[in-house]
C-alpha positions as CSV (number, residue, x, y, z in Angstrom):
1,M,166.5,207.3,54.3
2,Q,165.7,203.8,55.6
3,W,163.4,203.2,58.5
4,Q,165.1,202.0,61.6
5,A,163.3,198.7,61.5
6,Q,164.6,198.1,58.0
7,R,168.1,198.8,59.0
8,H,168.0,196.0,61.6
9,E,166.1,193.4,59.6
10,G,167.9,190.2,58.8
11,P,169.0,189.0,55.3
12,E,166.2,186.5,55.2
13,V,163.5,189.2,55.6
14,R,165.2,191.3,52.9
15,A,165.4,188.3,50.6
16,Q,161.7,187.6,51.0
17,R,160.9,191.2,50.2
18,E,163.0,191.1,47.1
19,Q,161.5,187.8,46.0
20,A,158.0,189.2,46.4
21,K,159.0,192.2,44.3
22,H,160.4,189.8,41.6
23,Y,157.4,187.5,41.6
24,G,154.8,190.3,41.9
25,L,156.2,192.5,39.1
26,E,156.9,196.2,39.1
27,A,154.1,198.5,40.1
28,A,152.5,201.1,37.9
29,A,154.5,204.3,37.3
30,S,152.2,206.4,39.4
31,I,152.9,204.4,42.5
32,E,155.5,206.3,44.6
33,D,156.2,203.4,47.1
34,R,158.4,201.2,44.9
35,D,158.3,198.4,47.4
36,L,154.7,197.8,46.4
37,T,154.2,195.3,43.6
38,L,151.7,195.0,40.8
39,F,150.4,191.7,42.2
40,R,150.2,191.1,45.9
41,R,152.7,188.5,47.1
42,E,153.0,189.0,50.9
43,P,152.9,185.8,52.9
44,W,149.5,186.7,54.5
45,T,147.7,187.0,51.1
46,L,146.3,184.2,48.9
47,G,148.6,181.4,48.2
48,G,151.0,182.3,51.0
49,G,150.6,179.1,52.9
50,T,147.6,180.2,55.0
51,G,145.2,177.7,53.4
52,E,143.1,180.3,51.6
53,A,141.3,179.0,48.6
54,T,142.0,179.6,44.9
55,F,139.1,179.8,42.5
56,L,138.0,176.2,41.7
57,Q,141.1,175.1,43.7
58,V,143.3,175.6,40.6
59,P,147.0,176.1,41.2
60,F,148.3,179.4,42.5
61,L,150.9,181.0,40.3
62,R,153.2,182.8,42.6
63,D,155.9,183.9,40.1
64,M,154.2,186.2,37.6
65,Q,157.3,186.0,35.4
66,Q,156.1,182.5,34.6
67,L,152.8,183.6,33.2
68,G,152.3,182.2,29.7
69,G,150.6,179.2,28.1
70,Q,147.6,179.1,30.4
71,D,144.1,179.4,29.0
72,V,142.4,181.1,32.0
73,V,143.8,183.4,34.7
74,F,141.7,184.2,37.8
75,V,142.7,187.5,39.4
76,G,141.1,189.4,42.3
77,V,140.7,193.2,42.5
78,P,139.8,193.9,46.2
79,L,138.7,197.5,45.7
80,D,135.6,199.2,47.0
81,S,136.8,202.8,47.1
82,G,134.3,203.6,44.3
83,T,131.3,202.5,46.2
84,T,128.6,205.1,46.8
85,C,126.3,203.2,49.0
86,R,127.3,200.1,51.0
87,P,131.0,199.2,51.1
88,G,132.3,195.6,51.4
89,A,133.1,194.5,47.8
90,R,136.8,194.5,48.6
91,F,136.1,191.2,50.3
92,G,134.4,189.8,47.2
93,P,137.3,188.0,45.6
94,A,138.1,186.0,48.7
95,A,134.4,185.1,49.2
96,I,134.0,184.0,45.6
97,R,137.1,181.9,45.8
98,R,136.0,180.2,49.0
99,A,132.5,179.4,47.7
100,S,133.9,178.0,44.4
101,A,135.6,175.3,46.4
102,L,132.2,173.5,46.6
103,S,132.4,172.8,42.9
104,Y,134.4,170.0,41.2
105,G,134.4,172.0,37.9
106,Y,132.2,169.4,36.1
107,N,128.6,169.9,34.9
108,P,126.6,166.9,33.8
109,E,124.1,169.1,32.0
110,R,126.8,170.5,29.7
111,G,129.0,167.5,29.6
112,V,132.1,169.6,30.3
113,D,134.9,169.4,32.9
114,L,136.7,172.7,33.2
115,H,139.8,171.1,34.7
116,E,140.1,168.8,31.8
117,A,139.3,171.3,29.1
118,L,141.3,174.3,30.4
119,V,144.7,175.1,31.8
120,M,143.8,177.5,34.7
121,V,145.7,179.3,37.4
122,D,144.8,181.8,40.1
123,V,147.4,184.7,40.4
124,G,145.9,186.2,43.5
125,D,145.0,189.8,43.9
126,I,146.2,193.0,42.2
127,Q,147.8,195.4,44.6
128,V,145.3,198.2,44.8
129,I,145.7,201.5,46.7
130,P,142.5,201.8,48.9
131,A,142.9,205.5,49.5
132,N,143.6,206.4,45.9
133,I,141.2,205.2,43.3
134,E,143.1,206.6,40.3
135,K,146.4,204.9,41.3
136,S,144.4,201.7,41.8
137,F,143.1,202.1,38.2
138,D,146.7,202.4,37.0
139,Q,147.6,199.2,38.8
140,I,144.5,197.3,37.5
141,T,145.1,198.4,33.9
142,R,148.8,197.4,34.0
143,A,148.0,194.1,35.6
144,I,145.2,193.2,33.2
145,S,147.3,194.3,30.2
146,Y,150.1,192.0,31.4
147,I,147.7,189.0,31.5
148,V,146.1,189.7,28.1
149,E,149.4,190.4,26.5
150,R,150.4,186.8,27.4
151,G,147.4,185.3,25.7
152,A,145.4,184.3,28.7
153,F,141.6,184.8,29.2
154,P,141.3,187.0,32.3
155,V,138.5,186.3,34.8
156,V,138.4,189.3,37.1
157,L,136.9,188.9,40.6
158,G,135.7,192.3,41.9
159,G,135.6,194.6,43.7
160,D,133.1,197.3,43.0
161,H,132.2,198.3,39.4
162,S,134.5,201.3,39.3
163,I,137.2,198.8,38.2
164,G,135.4,198.3,34.9
165,Y,137.0,201.3,33.4
166,A,140.5,200.2,34.3
167,T,140.0,196.5,33.2
168,I,138.6,197.5,29.8
169,R,141.5,200.0,29.4
170,G,143.9,197.2,30.0
171,V,142.2,194.9,27.5
172,A,141.5,197.5,24.8
173,A,145.2,198.3,24.5
174,H,145.7,194.8,23.0
175,V,142.7,194.8,20.6
176,E,143.6,195.8,17.0
177,G,140.2,197.3,16.2
178,K,137.0,197.8,18.1
179,L,136.2,196.2,21.5
180,G,132.6,195.6,22.2
181,V,131.2,195.3,25.7
182,I,128.2,193.2,27.0
183,H,127.3,194.7,30.4
184,F,124.8,193.0,32.8
185,D,123.6,195.4,35.5
186,R,120.5,197.0,37.1
187,H,122.2,200.4,36.7
188,S,123.6,202.1,33.6
189,D,126.9,203.2,35.3
190,L,127.2,206.0,32.6
191,S,127.6,209.1,34.8
192,E,130.8,211.0,34.2
193,R,131.4,211.6,37.9
194,T,129.8,210.9,41.3
195,Y,130.9,212.8,44.4
196,D,133.4,214.6,42.1
197,G,135.2,211.3,41.1
198,R,135.2,208.3,38.9
199,M,133.1,205.9,41.0
200,H,131.2,202.7,40.5
201,A,128.5,204.7,38.7
202,S,130.8,205.9,36.0
203,P,133.0,203.1,34.5
204,F,131.2,203.0,31.1
205,F,131.3,206.7,30.6
206,H,135.0,206.6,30.7
207,A,135.5,203.2,29.0
208,T,133.5,204.3,26.0
209,A,135.7,207.4,25.7
210,L,138.7,205.1,24.9
211,P,139.6,205.3,21.2
212,N,138.6,201.7,20.3
213,V,135.7,201.1,22.7
214,P,132.8,203.0,21.0
215,P,129.6,203.5,22.8
216,A,127.7,202.0,19.8
217,N,129.3,198.6,20.7
218,L,128.2,198.8,24.4
219,V,125.0,196.9,25.2
220,Q,123.6,197.1,28.7
221,I,121.2,194.3,29.9
222,G,118.9,194.3,32.9
223,I,118.7,198.0,33.5
224,G,115.8,199.3,35.5
225,G,114.3,199.8,38.9
226,W,114.2,202.8,41.2
227,T,117.9,203.4,41.9
228,G,118.8,204.4,38.3
229,S,120.4,207.6,37.1
230,K,118.4,210.0,35.0
231,K,121.6,211.6,33.8
232,G,123.0,208.2,32.9
233,M,120.0,207.3,30.8
234,R,120.2,210.6,29.0
235,L,123.9,210.0,28.2
236,A,123.0,206.5,26.9
237,H,120.6,208.1,24.5
238,E,123.0,210.8,23.4
239,R,125.9,208.3,22.9
240,R,123.6,205.7,21.2
241,V,124.3,203.0,23.8
242,T,122.0,200.1,23.6
243,V,120.0,199.7,26.8
244,I,117.9,196.6,27.4
245,T,115.6,196.8,30.4
246,L,114.0,194.0,32.4
247,D,110.7,194.9,30.7
248,D,112.4,194.3,27.3
249,I,113.6,190.9,28.4
250,E,110.1,189.9,29.5
251,R,108.5,191.2,26.3
252,Y,111.0,189.8,23.8
253,G,112.4,186.7,25.6
254,I,116.0,185.7,26.4
255,E,117.0,184.3,23.1
256,R,115.9,187.2,21.0
257,V,117.4,189.7,23.4
258,M,120.7,188.0,23.5
259,E,120.8,187.6,19.7
260,Y,120.3,191.4,19.5
261,A,123.0,192.0,22.2
262,L,125.5,190.0,20.3
263,E,124.7,191.8,17.1
264,V,125.3,195.2,18.8
265,A,128.5,194.2,20.7
266,W,130.1,192.5,17.7
267,K,129.3,195.0,15.0
268,E,132.6,195.6,13.3
269,A,134.4,194.6,16.5
270,K,137.4,192.4,16.9
271,A,136.7,191.2,20.4
272,V,134.0,191.5,23.2
273,W,134.4,191.9,26.9
274,L,131.8,190.7,29.4
275,S,131.1,192.9,32.5
276,F,128.7,191.3,35.0
277,D,127.4,193.2,38.0
278,I,125.8,190.7,40.4
279,D,123.1,193.3,41.3
280,V,121.4,192.5,38.0
281,V,120.2,189.4,39.9
282,D,117.1,189.8,42.2
283,P,118.4,190.4,45.7
284,A,116.3,187.4,46.8
285,F,119.0,185.3,45.2
286,A,121.9,187.7,45.6
287,P,121.5,189.8,48.7
288,G,125.3,190.4,49.2
289,T,125.8,193.5,47.0
290,G,126.2,197.2,47.5
291,T,123.2,198.6,45.7
292,P,120.5,195.9,45.7
293,E,117.5,196.6,43.4
294,P,114.4,194.3,43.7
295,G,112.9,192.8,40.6
296,G,116.1,191.6,38.9
297,L,116.9,188.5,36.9
298,Q,116.6,185.0,38.3
299,P,119.7,182.7,38.4
300,R,118.4,180.3,35.7
301,E,117.7,183.2,33.4
302,V,121.2,184.5,34.0
303,F,122.8,181.2,33.3
304,S,121.1,181.0,29.9
305,M,121.9,184.6,29.0
306,V,125.6,184.4,29.8
307,R,126.0,181.1,27.9
308,L,124.5,182.9,24.9
309,A,126.7,185.9,25.5
310,A,129.8,183.6,25.2
311,R,128.5,181.9,22.0
312,E,130.7,184.0,19.7
313,G,133.7,184.1,22.0
314,L,134.9,186.6,24.6
315,R,138.3,188.3,25.3
316,G,137.7,188.1,29.0
317,M,135.2,188.9,31.8
318,E,134.7,190.5,35.2
319,L,132.2,189.8,37.9
320,V,131.8,192.6,40.3
321,E,129.9,194.0,43.3
322,V,129.8,190.9,45.5
323,A,129.8,192.4,49.0
324,P,130.1,189.5,51.6
325,P,129.1,191.7,54.7
326,Y,125.5,191.7,53.4
327,D,125.4,188.2,52.1
328,V,123.3,185.3,53.5
329,A,124.9,181.8,53.7
330,D,127.3,182.8,50.9
331,L,124.4,182.7,48.4
332,T,125.8,185.7,46.4
333,A,129.4,184.5,46.3
334,L,128.2,181.0,45.4
335,L,126.1,182.4,42.5
336,A,129.0,184.5,41.3
337,G,131.2,181.5,40.9
338,R,128.5,179.6,39.1
339,I,128.1,182.4,36.6
340,I,131.8,182.4,35.9
341,M,131.7,178.6,35.4
342,E,128.8,178.9,33.0
343,V,130.7,181.3,30.9
344,L,133.8,179.2,30.8
345,G,131.8,176.1,30.0
346,A,130.0,177.7,27.1
347,L,133.3,179.0,25.7
348,V,134.7,175.5,25.8
349,I,131.6,173.9,24.2
350,E,131.6,176.5,21.4
351,G,135.3,175.8,20.8
352,K,136.3,179.4,21.7
353,L,138.6,178.6,24.6
354,G,140.9,175.7,25.6
355,R,140.9,172.2,24.1
356,W,137.7,170.2,23.9
357,R,138.6,166.7,25.0
358,Q,136.7,163.7,23.5
359,E,136.5,161.9,26.8
360,A,134.6,165.0,28.2
361,A,132.3,165.0,25.3
362,D,131.6,161.3,25.6
363,S,130.5,161.6,29.2
364,G,127.4,163.8,28.4
365,P,125.7,166.0,25.9
366,A,127.9,168.3,23.9
367,S,125.5,171.2,24.4
368,Q,122.2,172.3,25.7
369,P,119.7,174.8,24.2
370,G,120.1,178.3,25.6
């Protein structure tokens, strides 16, 4: 039975709705409201003529039927239903996009221009279901699977870290062999359930239960502080997950730690996924996050570490837990964008993504140590 308002709507409104359904693709099977799409395409969302920014001001791809041939796809997941402390990460994708507009995509230290080296599009946000985290997971998995299946490198803008299970599930379905995971965080996120559900403290318990994402290929970097989970650390030991604490980084140094991390993640693996929680950075530099923990990494350390993480190539990445309501002068959102750019720049320099153009190489050094 149609709602009365729908019975009286004009043909133009109906045509717009059908076009949005065509461009945004069919929702996951668990979604009962079949007017909802996989990717949000309403006029008031990103790319709908309201002047909202895309990441790095790249083109917005409205028609998801046209996805294919791009190197990089930026996609937002505005979900914070899995937050156990301070909500607000649902506003993370929009904040990261706005802050990225300050960049031209060129780095003189690396000698790389992302706009020249890569074909990039922003596809807007996945349609999540705020009141139903499991249905949201189905949407996220289906959307990421769609992007990966078409050969693009997904850059996921979170959202809280609960989405990590759903994103990895979408990627793993297209990896013929083991998928390794490099995970930056102050928390292990290995609890099976929190408040009786799969929350942002549990993505890696469930991700490493997938058939081709073994816990032995999960390496966690930056763990520590006083908001950690005793149960999660016990599970890490039982499952033989590699946990690298801040004390380990100070003791052994960045290069040695990252060399070991790559060895663990890539052991007999066909691909590696990068999951970066912004709360691994000291809240002096990244205050806008849901569970801040003092004593984290500094930005220059992070830049060096993610460049090294990308050295052997990646199948995609996510950056999560940017919560703008607690940010100061957009510092956290700005840093999040720069971390993504460092990863993409390193992949280009190492020849793992896109096309390295000679004119870009001639304008600066081909690479920098660390």
